[in-house]
C-alpha positions in Angstrom: 0.0 0.0 0.0 1.3 3.5 -0.9 2.6 5.4 2.2 2.1 9.1 2.3 4.3 11.7 4.1 1.7 14.4 3.8 -0.6 16.0 6.3 -4.2 15.0 6.9 -6.9 16.9 8.8 -9.4 14.8 10.8 -12.6 15.9 12.5 -14.5 13.7 15.0 -11.4 11.9 16.2 -13.0 11.2 19.6 -16.0 9.5 17.9 -16.6 5.9 17.1 -15.7 6.0 13.4 -13.3 8.9 13.7 -11.2 7.3 16.4 -11.0 4.0 14.4 -10.1 6.0 11.3 -7.3 7.8 13.2 -5.9 4.4 14.2 -6.1 3.2 10.5 -4.3 6.3 9.4 -1.6 5.7 12.0 -1.2 2.1 10.9 -1.5 2.3 7.2 0.1 5.7 6.3 3.0 7.8 7.3 1.0 11.0 7.2 1.1 13.7 9.9 -2.4 13.9 11.3 -4.0 17.0 12.7 -7.1 16.3 14.8 -9.6 19.0 15.5 -11.0 18.2 19.0 -13.3 20.2 21.1 -11.9 21.5 24.4 -14.1 20.0 27.0 -11.7 19.8 29.9 -8.8 22.0 29.0 -6.7 19.2 27.6 -8.1 17.9 24.2 -4.8 16.1 23.4 -4.8 14.2 26.7 -8.4 13.3 26.2 -7.7 11.9 22.7 -4.6 10.1 23.9 -6.5 8.5 26.7 -9.1 7.3 24.2 -6.4 5.8 22.0 -5.0 3.9 25.0 -8.5 2.6 25.7 -8.9 1.5 22.1 -5.6 -0.3 22.0 -7.0 -2.5 24.8 -10.5 -2.7 23.4 -9.4 -3.6 19.9 -6.3 -5.6 21.0 -3.9 -3.5 19.0 -0.1 -3.1 19.3 1.1 -0.4 21.6 3.1 0.9 18.6 -0.1 2.8 17.8 0.5 5.0 20.8 4.1 5.6 19.7 2.8 6.6 16.2 0.2 8.9 17.8 2.8 10.7 19.9 5.1 11.0 16.9 2.7 12.1 14.1 -0.6 13.4 15.6 -1.2 17.0 16.5 -4.3 18.0 18.4 -5.9 21.3 17.7 -8.5 22.7 20.1 -11.4 23.7 18.0 -15.0 23.2 16.9 -16.6 22.7 13.5 -19.0 25.5 14.4 -16.2 28.0 14.8 -15.6 30.5 12.0 -13.6 29.3 9.0 -11.0 32.1 9.6 -10.3 30.9 13.2 -10.0 27.3 12.1 -7.8 28.1 9.2 -5.3 30.0 11.3 -5.1 27.1 13.8 -4.7 24.4 11.1 -2.2 26.2 8.8 0.1 26.9 11.7 0.4 23.1 12.2 0.7 22.3 8.5 2.4 25.3 6.7 3.0 23.1 3.6 -0.8 22.5 3.4 -3.2 19.6 3.8 -3.5 16.7 1.5 -6.7 14.9 2.7 -9.5 16.2 4.9 -11.5 13.6 6.7 -14.8 14.9 8.1 -16.4 12.4 10.5 -17.7 14.8 13.1 -21.5 14.7 13.3 -24.5 14.6 15.6 -25.9 11.0 15.8 -28.9 12.3 17.7 -32.4 11.9 16.1 -34.9 13.4 18.6 -36.8 16.4 17.2 -36.3 18.4 20.4 -32.6 18.6 19.5 -33.2 19.5 15.9 -31.4 22.9 16.0 -28.2 21.3 17.3 -28.5 18.4 14.8 -28.9 20.8 11.9 -26.1 23.0 13.1 -23.6 20.1 13.2 -24.8 18.0 10.3 -25.4 20.8 7.8 -23.6 23.9 9.2 -20.6 21.9 10.2 -20.3 20.5 6.7 -20.4 24.0 5.3 -17.6 25.0 7.6 -15.4 22.1 6.7 -16.1 22.4 3.0 -15.0 26.1 3.0 -12.0 25.3 5.2 -10.9 22.5 2.9 -11.0 25.0 0.0 -9.1 27.6 2.0 -6.4 25.0 2.9 -6.2 24.0 -0.8 -6.7 20.3 0.1 -6.4 17.7 -2.5 -9.5 15.9 -1.3 -12.4 16.2 1.2 -13.6 12.9 2.5 -17.1 13.3 4.0 -18.8 10.6 6.1 -22.6 10.5 5.6 -24.9 7.5 6.0 -26.2 4.9 3.6 -29.7 5.7 5.0 -29.9 9.0 3.2 -31.8 6.8 0.9 -34.8 7.5 3.1 -37.9 5.6 2.1 -36.4 4.3 -1.1 -36.3 0.5 -1.4 -34.7 -2.0 -3.7 -31.2 -1.3 -5.2 -29.7 1.9 -3.8 -27.1 3.3 -6.2 -23.9 5.0 -5.3 -24.7 8.5 -6.6 -26.1 11.8 -5.4 -29.9 11.8 -4.8 -31.2 15.4 -4.7 -34.7 14.8 -3.6 -35.0 11.7 -1.4 -38.2 10.9 0.5 -37.3 10.8 4.2 -38.6 8.8 7.1 -39.6 10.9 10.1 -35.9 11.2 11.0 -34.1 14.4 11.6 -30.7 12.6 11.4 -31.3 11.3 7.9 -32.6 14.6 6.7 -29.7 16.6 8.0 -27.2 14.1 6.6 -28.8 14.5 3.2 -28.5 18.2 3.5 -24.8 17.7 4.3 -24.4 15.7 1.1 -26.1 18.5 -0.8 -23.3 20.9 0.5 -20.6 18.5 -0.6 -22.2 17.9 -4.0 -22.1 21.6 -4.8 -18.4 22.2 -4.0 -16.4 23.3 -7.0 -12.6 23.1 -7.5 -12.1 20.4 -4.9 -12.3 16.6 -5.3 -14.8 15.2 -2.8 -15.7 11.7 -1.7 -18.9 10.9 0.2 -18.7 7.8 2.2 -22.0 6.1 3.3 -21.6 3.6 6.1 -24.6 1.4 6.9 -25.2 0.5 10.6 -21.8 0.6 12.3 -21.1 -2.0 15.0 -18.1 -3.2 17.0 -14.7 -4.3 15.9 -14.7 -7.5 13.8 -12.0 -9.2 16.0 -13.0 -8.1 19.5 -16.6 -6.9 19.1 -15.6 -3.8 21.1 -17.4 -0.5 20.6 -17.5 3.0 22.1 -20.8 4.2 20.7 -24.1 2.5 21.5 -26.6 3.9 19.0 -28.0 1.8 16.1 -28.2 -1.9 16.8 -27.2 -1.3 20.4 -29.8 1.4 20.9 -32.5 -1.1 19.9 -31.1 -3.7 22.3 -31.1 -1.1 25.1 -34.7 -0.2 24.5 -35.8 -3.8 24.6 -33.8 -4.5 27.8 -35.3 -1.5 29.6 -38.8 -2.4 28.4 -38.3 -6.0 29.7 -37.3 -4.6 33.1 -40.2 -2.2 33.3 -42.7 -4.9 32.2 -41.2 -7.2 34.9 -42.4 -4.7 37.5 -45.8 -4.1 35.9 -46.8 -7.6 34.7 -44.3 -10.1 35.9 -43.8 -13.1 33.6 -45.9 -11.7 30.8 -43.0 -11.3 28.3 -41.6 -14.7 29.1 -44.7 -16.4 27.6 -46.1 -13.9 25.2 -44.2 -12.9 22.1 -44.2 -9.2 21.4 -45.7 -8.2 18.0 -43.5 -5.9 15.9 -44.4 -4.3 12.6 -41.5 -5.2 10.3 -40.4 -6.7 7.0 -38.8 -9.9 8.3 -37.1 -10.6 4.9 -35.4 -7.2 4.6 -31.6 -7.1 5.2 -30.3 -5.2 8.2 -27.0 -4.1 6.8 -24.5 -4.1 9.6 -20.8 -3.3 9.3 -17.8 -3.6 11.7 -16.2 -0.2 12.4 -12.7 -1.4 11.4 -14.1 -2.5 8.0 -15.7 0.9 7.5 -12.4 2.8 7.9 -10.4 0.2 6.0 -12.6 0.6 3.0 -12.6 4.4 3.2 -8.8 4.6 3.4 -8.3 2.2 0.5 -10.6 4.4 -1.6 -8.5 7.5 -0.7 -5.3 5.7 -1.8 -6.9 4.5 -5.1 -7.1 6.3 -8.4 -10.9 6.2 -8.4 -12.5 9.5 -9.5 -15.9 8.4 -8.3 -17.5 10.5 -5.5 -20.0 8.3 -3.7 -19.2 5.0 -1.9 -21.3 2.6 0.1 -19.3 1.3 3.1 -21.4 -1.8 3.7 -21.2 -5.5 3.9 -22.1 -7.8 1.0 -24.6 -9.7 3.2 -26.0 -9.2 6.7 -28.7 -10.9 8.7 -32.3 -10.4 7.8 -34.5 -8.3 10.1 -36.2 -11.5 11.3 -32.8 -13.1 12.1 -31.6 -10.0 13.9 -34.8 -9.6 15.9 -34.8 -13.3 16.9 -31.1 -13.0 18.0 -31.7 -9.9 20.1 -34.8 -11.3 21.8 -33.2 -14.6 22.5 -30.1 -13.0 23.9 -32.3 -11.1 26.4 -34.1 -14.3 27.4 -37.3 -13.5 25.6 -39.3 -15.5 23.0 -38.8 -14.5 19.4 -41.1 -11.7 18.4 -44.1 -12.1 16.1 -43.5 -10.1 13.0 -46.7 -8.5 11.6 -47.5 -6.2 8.7 -49.9 -3.7 10.3 -50.5 -2.3 13.8 -54.2 -3.4 14.0 -53.1 -6.8 15.3 -51.3 -5.3 18.3 -52.5 -5.3 21.9 -51.7 -2.6 24.5 -48.3 -3.9 25.4 -47.3 -4.4 21.8 -48.2 -0.8 21.1 -46.2 0.4 24.0 -43.1 -1.4 22.8 -43.5 -0.3 19.2 -43.7 3.3 20.4 -40.5 2.9 22.3 -38.7 1.7 19.1 -40.4 4.1 16.7 -37.0 5.6 15.5 -35.9 2.1 14.5 -39.1 1.1 12.7 -37.9 2.5 9.3 -34.8 0.3 9.5 -37.0 -2.7 10.2 -39.4 -2.1 7.4 -37.2 -1.0 4.5 -35.9 -3.6 2.0 -32.7 -1.9 0.7 -29.8 -3.5 -1.2 -26.8 -1.1 -1.3 -25.0 -1.1 -4.6 -21.2 -1.6 -4.2 -20.0 -1.0 -7.8 -17.9 2.1 -7.0 -16.4 0.8 -3.8 -15.5 -2.6 -5.1 -13.7 -1.1 -8.2 -11.7 1.2 -5.9 -10.7 -1.1 -3.1 -9.9 -4.3 -5.0 -10.0 -6.3 -1.8 -11.8 -9.7 -1.5 -11.5 -9.4 2.3 -13.5 -6.2 2.3 -15.8 -6.7 -0.7 -17.0 -10.3 0.0 -17.5 -10.0 3.7 -20.7 -11.4 5.1 -21.7 -10.4 8.6 -23.3 -13.6 9.6 -25.7 -14.5 12.3 -22.7 -15.9 14.2 -21.0 -12.5 14.0 -24.2 -10.9 15.3 -24.3 -13.3 18.3 -20.7 -12.4 19.2 -21.6 -8.6 19.0 -24.6 -9.2 21.2 -22.6 -11.3 23.7 -20.1 -8.5 24.1 -22.6 -5.8 24.5 -24.9 -7.6 26.9 -21.8 -8.6 29.0 -20.1 -5.2 28.9 -22.8 -2.6 29.0 -26.4 -3.6 29.7 -26.3 -4.4 33.4 -25.2 -0.9 34.2 -28.1 0.8 32.4 -30.7 2.8 34.3 -34.4 2.1 33.8 -35.2 5.3 31.8 -38.1 4.0 29.6 -41.5 4.7 31.1 -44.7 2.9 30.1 
C-alpha cells in the first residue's frame, strides 16, 4: 500500500468511526495527522490520547499505535461550528505546507426532534464550515462521512450516486445528513468523496465499541422495556411474544467499524474518481434473524412479525412506540450497490465479507456482558 508523508486533517477523532479512522491512518500511512478536537476539559490532546490507549486494549492493538500517535498526531483545540478564519489559522500553523486529505467524520448522531437545532447546526452547518475550510487549505480531497440511509424511504437497489430529492422517514438525522451531502455535491474546485456507512457495529476481531446507537440502541430499548414490564406484569413477556411491525425478509446491513475505515482509506489511496461510496457488507442478517437473535439474547421468546398495527395489543403498542425511531430500518428492503467501492478497493477481504448470524451473536454477547447491566431504567410505560 502506498505510504504518504503528507498532512491529513481529521474531525470527529473522539467519535466511534473517527477514532478508528485515526488508528487506521496511523497504521496504514506515514501521514502527519491534525485532529480537530473540542476543548471540554482544558486538555483535548490528553483526552484523545487516553481514548487511543483505551482502544488499544478494546481492539487488542499493538502499543506501537500510541508511539505513532505521539510522533505524528497534532491535536488542535477547535469546533466545526467556529468561524472558518479561526480554524484556518489554527490548522495552517500546524501544516504550513498544506493539507492533502481532509476527513470529516464529526456529526450529531442524535435523532430526537427536540434537538433538531443542534443536529442541523452540526450535520449541515458543520459540513459547510469544513467544505469552506478545505478549499481555503487547498486540500487535494475532502472525504465526508454520511450514511447509507440518506436513501430514506427508497427501497430495492440503492445506487452510489447523489440523490437530490430523497423521500425521508420521520428522521431528523437522515434529513440533515442528506443536506450535508447537498453541500458536498455543490463544491467546485475540490475533489470530494462521500462515504456512506450502513449500521456501524463493534470491531470485527474483539466486538468492542465505544458508541451505542444503532443496533445497540434497539437492544437497550428492549432491555429496559423488559425490566419495566417485569415490574408491571411479571412473567408476561416470558410467555407472550411481542408483536412488531417489520419486514422480516429485509436485510439489516451491519458493518464492523474497522471495515468501515479500512474501505474508506483504500478508496482514498486508489485512483478512483468516483465520488460516492457505500461502506457496507455484502450480506447481513435479515430483520427476522436479527430480531430473533436480540430477543433470544435477552431471554425472551422471538417476536411475532406483523405487517400492520391493527393486530397489536396494548403492550405491543407500548413497545413499538419505544422503538419508533428504529421502525424505518426494520421495514425497508434496501440493497446497497457496491460498484464504485469494489472497483476502488480491489479487496476480497473487504468486498465479499458477510456479517453472519454468528457475528451478530458475538456482538450481542459482548454488548450484553459489557454494557447492559449498568443501564438505568429510563423508559416509562
